[in-house]
Every structure is written in C-alpha cells, then in structure tokens.
C-alpha positions in Angstrom: -7.3 0.5 -8.2 -4.3 -0.1 -6.0 -2.3 -3.0 -7.1 0.6 -4.9 -5.6 3.1 -5.7 -8.4 4.2 -9.3 -7.7 7.4 -10.4 -9.4 6.5 -14.0 -10.4 4.4 -14.9 -13.4 1.7 -17.5 -13.0 3.4 -19.9 -15.4 6.6 -19.7 -13.4 4.5 -20.7 -10.3 2.9 -23.6 -12.1 6.2 -25.0 -13.4 7.8 -24.7 -10.0 10.7 -22.7 -11.6 13.1 -20.8 -9.3 13.3 -17.4 -11.1 15.8 -15.9 -8.7 19.0 -15.4 -10.6 20.9 -14.6 -7.4 20.6 -17.5 -5.0 21.7 -15.1 -2.2 18.5 -13.2 -2.6 15.8 -14.4 -0.1 12.3 -14.8 -1.6 9.7 -13.6 0.9 6.2 -14.9 0.2 3.7 -12.5 1.9 0.4 -14.2 2.1 -2.5 -11.7 1.9 -5.7 -12.9 3.4 -9.3 -11.6 2.8 -10.1 -8.6 5.0 -6.4 -8.1 5.7 -5.1 -5.3 7.8 -3.0 -3.1 5.5 -0.4 -2.0 8.0 0.4 -5.6 8.8 1.5 -5.9 5.2 2.9 -2.5 4.3 5.0 -2.0 7.5 7.2 -5.2 7.3 7.3 -5.0 3.5 8.7 -1.5 3.6 11.4 -2.6 6.0 12.5 -5.3 3.6 12.3 -2.9 0.7 14.5 -0.4 2.5 17.0 -3.2 3.2 17.5 -3.6 -0.6 18.7 0.0 -0.9 21.8 -0.7 1.2 24.4 -2.6 -0.9 23.1 -5.5 -3.0 19.5 -6.6 -3.0 18.8 -8.9 -0.1 15.1 -9.7 -0.5 12.5 -10.3 -3.2 8.9 -9.8 -2.2 6.1 -11.9 -3.6 2.5 -10.9 -2.7 0.3 -14.0 -3.0 -3.1 -15.0 -1.7 -6.0 -17.5 -1.9 -7.8 -15.0 -4.1 -6.3 -12.8 -6.8 -8.4 -9.8 -5.7 -8.7 -9.0 -2.1 -10.6 -6.6 0.1 -8.8 -5.0 3.0 -9.2 -2.7 6.0 -8.9 0.5 3.9 -11.4 -0.6 1.2 -8.8 -0.7 -1.5 -8.9 -3.2 -4.2 -5.7 -5.3 -4.3 -4.5 -7.7 -7.0 -2.0 -10.4 -6.0 -0.7 -13.6 -7.5 -2.1 -17.0 -6.7 -0.5 -19.3 -4.2 2.5 -21.0 -5.9 2.7 -24.8 -6.2 6.4 -24.8 -4.9 8.7 -22.4 -3.2 12.5 -22.0 -3.1 14.4 -23.8 -0.3 15.6 -20.5 1.1 12.2 -18.8 1.0 10.6 -17.1 3.9 6.9 -17.0 4.7 5.0 -14.0 6.1 1.3 -14.4 7.0 -0.5 -11.1 7.8 -3.4 -10.3 10.0 -7.1 -9.7 9.3 -9.7 -7.2 10.5 -12.1 -8.4 13.2 -12.4 -9.2 16.9 -12.8 -12.9 16.1 -11.1 -14.7 13.1 -13.1 -17.3 11.2 -10.7 -20.0 10.1 -13.3 -22.2 8.4 -13.9 -20.0 5.4 -13.0 -21.6 2.0 -10.2 -19.0 1.5 -8.5 -19.7 4.8 -8.9 -23.4 4.4 -7.2 -23.1 1.1 -4.3 -21.2 2.7 -4.0 -23.8 5.5 -3.8 -26.7 3.1 -1.1 -24.8 1.0 1.0 -24.0 4.1 0.9 -27.6 5.2 2.4 -28.6 1.9 5.3 -26.2 1.8 8.7 -25.9 3.5 10.0 -22.5 4.5 13.4 -21.4 5.9 11.6 -19.0 8.1 8.0 -18.8 9.1 6.7 -15.3 10.2 3.4 -14.0 11.2 1.9 -10.6 12.0 -1.1 -10.2 14.4 -3.8 -12.8 13.7 -1.6 -14.5 11.1 -0.5 -16.6 14.0 -3.9 -18.2 14.1 -3.5 -19.3 10.5 -0.1 -20.8 11.2 -1.5 -22.7 14.2 -4.4 -24.0 12.2 -1.9 -25.2 9.6 0.2 -27.0 12.2 3.2 -24.7 11.8 3.2 -23.7 15.5 3.3 -27.2 16.9 5.4 -27.2 20.0 6.4 -23.6 19.4 6.3 -20.6 21.7 4.4 -17.8 20.0 2.4 -14.7 20.4 -0.3 -12.6 18.7 -2.4 -9.5 19.2 -3.7 -9.4 22.7 -7.3 -9.6 21.3 -6.5 -13.0 19.8 -4.5 -14.7 22.5 -7.4 -16.7 23.8 -8.2 -17.9 20.3 -4.6 -18.9 19.7 -4.5 -20.7 23.1 -7.6 -22.7 22.0 -5.7 -23.9 18.9 -2.5 -24.7 20.8 -2.0 -24.5 24.6 -1.9 -21.6 27.0 1.7 -22.4 27.8 2.7 -21.9 24.2 1.1 -18.5 23.9 3.2 -15.7 25.4 1.2 -12.5 26.1 2.6 -9.0 26.4 5.4 -9.6 23.9 6.2 -7.5 20.8 7.4 -10.7 19.1 8.6 -14.2 19.9 11.2 -16.3 18.1 11.2 -20.1 18.5 13.8 -21.7 16.2 12.8 -20.6 12.7 9.3 -19.5 13.6 8.7 -15.8 14.4 5.3 -14.4 15.6 4.5 -10.8 16.4 1.8 -9.0 18.4 0.5 -7.2 15.4 0.2 -3.9 13.6 3.4 -1.9 14.4 5.0 -4.9 16.1 5.3 -6.4 12.7 7.7 -3.6 11.8 9.8 -4.3 15.0 10.0 -8.0 13.9 11.0 -7.1 10.4 13.8 -4.9 11.7 14.9 -7.7 14.0 15.0 -10.1 11.0 17.0 -7.6 8.9 19.5 -7.3 11.8 19.9 -11.1 12.0 20.3 -11.5 8.2 22.3 -8.4 7.2 23.5 -6.7 10.4 22.6 -4.2 13.1 23.9 -1.1 11.2 21.6 -1.7 8.3 18.7 -2.2 10.7 19.5 1.0 12.5 19.7 2.9 9.2 16.3 1.6 8.1 14.8 2.6 11.4 16.2 6.1 11.1 15.1 6.4 7.5 11.5 5.4 8.5 11.8 7.8 11.6 11.1 4.9 14.0 12.1 4.4 17.6 13.7 0.9 17.7 12.0 -1.4 20.2 13.0 -4.9 21.1 10.9 -7.8 22.3 11.3 -9.5 25.6 12.1 -12.7 23.8 15.2 -11.1 22.2 18.3 -12.5 23.9 20.1 -9.2 24.2 19.9 -5.6 23.1 22.4 -4.8 20.5 24.5 -1.7 21.3 24.3 -0.9 17.6 20.6 -0.3 18.0 20.5 0.7 21.6 20.6 4.4 22.6 19.5 5.6 19.2 15.8 6.3 20.0 16.3 10.0 19.5 16.1 12.6 16.7 19.4 14.4 17.2 20.9 14.1 13.7 24.4 15.3 14.8 24.5 12.6 17.5 23.4 10.0 15.0 26.3 11.1 12.7 28.7 10.8 15.7 27.4 7.4 16.6 27.7 6.3 13.0 31.4 7.3 13.0 32.1 5.5 16.3 30.3 2.3 15.0 32.6 2.3 12.0 35.7 1.9 14.2 34.8 1.4 17.9 38.4 0.3 18.7 39.8 3.6 17.8 41.0 5.9 20.6 38.2 8.5 20.3 38.9 11.7 22.1 36.2 14.1 23.3 37.8 16.9 21.2 37.4 14.8 18.1 33.8 13.8 18.8 32.9 17.4 19.6 34.4 18.5 16.3 32.3 15.9 14.5 29.3 17.5 16.1 30.5 21.0 15.4 30.1 22.0 19.0 32.1 22.6 22.1 33.2 19.7 24.3 30.8 20.8 27.1 27.9 21.1 24.7 28.7 17.8 23.1 28.9 15.9 26.4 25.5 17.4 27.4 23.5 16.7 24.2 25.1 13.2 23.8 23.9 12.1 27.3 20.6 13.9 27.0 19.9 12.1 23.6 21.3 8.6 24.3 21.0 8.3 28.1 24.6 7.5 28.6 28.0 9.2 28.1 30.1 8.8 25.0 32.6 6.8 26.9 30.0 4.3 28.1 28.7 4.1 24.5 32.1 3.3 23.1 32.7 0.7 25.8 29.5 -1.1 24.9 30.4 -1.2 21.2 33.9 -2.6 22.1 32.4 -5.2 24.3 30.0 -6.2 21.5 33.0 -6.5 19.1 34.9 -8.6 21.7 31.9 -10.9 22.1 31.9 -11.5 18.3 35.6 -12.3 18.4 35.1 -14.7 21.3 32.4 -16.5 19.4 34.1 -16.6 16.0 37.8 -16.5 16.4 40.5 -18.5 18.3 42.2 -15.3 19.6 43.3 -15.2 23.2 41.6 -12.7 25.6 44.7 -10.5 25.7 44.7 -10.1 21.9 41.0 -9.5 21.8 41.3 -6.8 24.4 44.0 -5.1 22.3 42.1 -5.4 19.0 38.9 -3.9 20.6 40.6 -0.9 21.9 40.8 -1.7 25.7 43.7 -0.4 27.7 44.6 -4.0 28.8 43.0 -7.3 29.6 42.3 -6.2 33.1 40.1 -3.3 32.0 38.4 -5.5 29.5 37.5 -8.1 32.2 36.3 -5.4 34.6 34.0 -3.8 32.0 32.8 -7.2 30.8 31.8 -8.1 34.3 29.8 -4.8 34.5 27.5 -5.9 31.6 27.7 -9.7 31.6 26.9 -12.2 34.4 29.0 -14.9 32.7 32.8 -14.7 32.1 34.2 -14.2 28.5 35.1 -17.9 28.3 31.4 -18.8 28.3 30.9 -17.1 24.9 33.5 -19.3 23.2 32.0 -21.5 20.5 32.2 -25.2 21.2 
C-alpha cells in the first residue's frame, strides 16, 4: 500500500493546535479528492519538497481529504488525514484535479470538501486542473480570473462566467488565488510560487534538479532573467550563469567566463549563445537591469548611484539599456 505520511495527528486537528514550531514555515494543505490524478499532487508537492533542501525548511506539506483512504488514477491505495477543523493564518491551500471528462460536484465527498473550504481562510488558494471547479463550487473564485484544464473550461464557465475563465493559460494569478491548467502546469505554478516566496535562484535550482524546462504563464507580469535563458542542458553554461547571478554587477570579462567553462573564448561565445539564445553580454545586462529594478522599487537611491552599483558604465548607458527592455522610464518603478 502506498501511503502519504501526513505530519499532523488527528487530535491536533481536532484541538485546532498550531503544531508548527517555526512560524516562518508555511503549512500547505493539499486536498486529495476521490479519483485524483496523481501527477496533479506529486508534481507540485515535489517542487515544494525540493525547496526545503535549500537553506532552512520553507514549507510543511499536509495531505488531507474527505476520506482517509482514496482511489486515484494509478489504482494505488492512499491513506491521508481527515480535513482539519482549523488551519493556521499563514496556511496555503492546494486542491488537486480528478480523473474524468466531466466532474461530478454533487457527490457526498466533494460536498464535504466544499463545505469545509467555505469555512476556512487561507493565505493563498491554489488549484491544479479540475481543482478549480471545486474552488468555484465553494465560492472561492468569486469575481476572480482563473483557468483550468481545457477539457473543463466550459464546466468552470457554467459555475462562474465566461469572462472569468481564461483559456490557453498555463496558470493565472488573481490576488491570492492561483489556478493552473492541470497536470504539468501544476509544476510550473509551484515553481512560480517558490520564486515569489523564496527567490528566482531557488526556483531555477529546483527546475534544474528536476530536469525541467522552465515555462511561464501568460498571466505572469514579466519573465525573470534569473529563470529566462536556462532552458538548456549545458551544465558548464549553467555553472557560468550561476556565477554571474551571484554578482551581476561585477565586470565580467570573456576570458574569465571562458576559463569558468574550461574552454576557449571562441568556443565559449558559441556554446553560450547556442544554449541560451543570447550573448553573455546581453545576459549580464538583463541581470543588471533586474537588480536595478529591485533597487528602484525598494531603495531611495538616485539613478546615478543605482547605475554604479549595478555595474553600468554610467547613467547614460543604464538609461539606454533600460529603454531597450522597458516601455516605461525607471521612475515609474519607484514605490509610492
């Protein structure tokens, strides 16, 4: 018997006790539904588990459901904990999908889940695939933009409105509600959440460890240069990119970068562009602009000092490169 090892005991659930010793750790309640699709669960869960291997633990996974024993798409027998009476204020919710072309939301198990969801408050609400239908039935998608697997978009629109349901999206974020198209898109969404919570470098490391190409949804406001241009399997280029990311403001020479890759300058220039799609100089510029954007948003520094700290030759070069990648001036990124 395959069994998920949940970390809360039933009596802790019943008493409403917060068993997290570290309040910085985010509890994630993964709701497993009858006839669940296993990849919807395992994919995102593994991303969060990988995140705990970098530095201190960040997430604590709790596998719960309306039944303590559940069937799934692979025919495995899974044992999970019951739905808790209360959850922590910083807890996240993740509702997974189910097998089937049409999801029946009027079964006793799903009705039990919907009632429970309506009673709880979560810091983030997340769904994979048909899990969005359960969120909609529970009222958690009221006035929210969302998405689901293309096979269930009509069902979701019937519960909400067609204007709310966005098709052809990997995932959609609306405030603290995140919905994904399903199956592998749940992994993309989990990587996005890790990036938001911990940082792009950790997200990139997880994707490389899981041998994944990093994709981003259309709803994402921008493509982070820490994740962009890394959809390749050239380990020597990944090592060079890691070094550059550690100090993008440094004056990196082609000689130094080629030495890191243990190759000639000519060979380095060729394999870097073949692997990433851009030159090493362009890659460095993108990282410096990302660093400058962070300083604009979170510091009172003047543009001249920001340009210097980020490794640009002078404010003029900074503004010229900024205009190449941004339609708005640097001042528009200042926090109010």
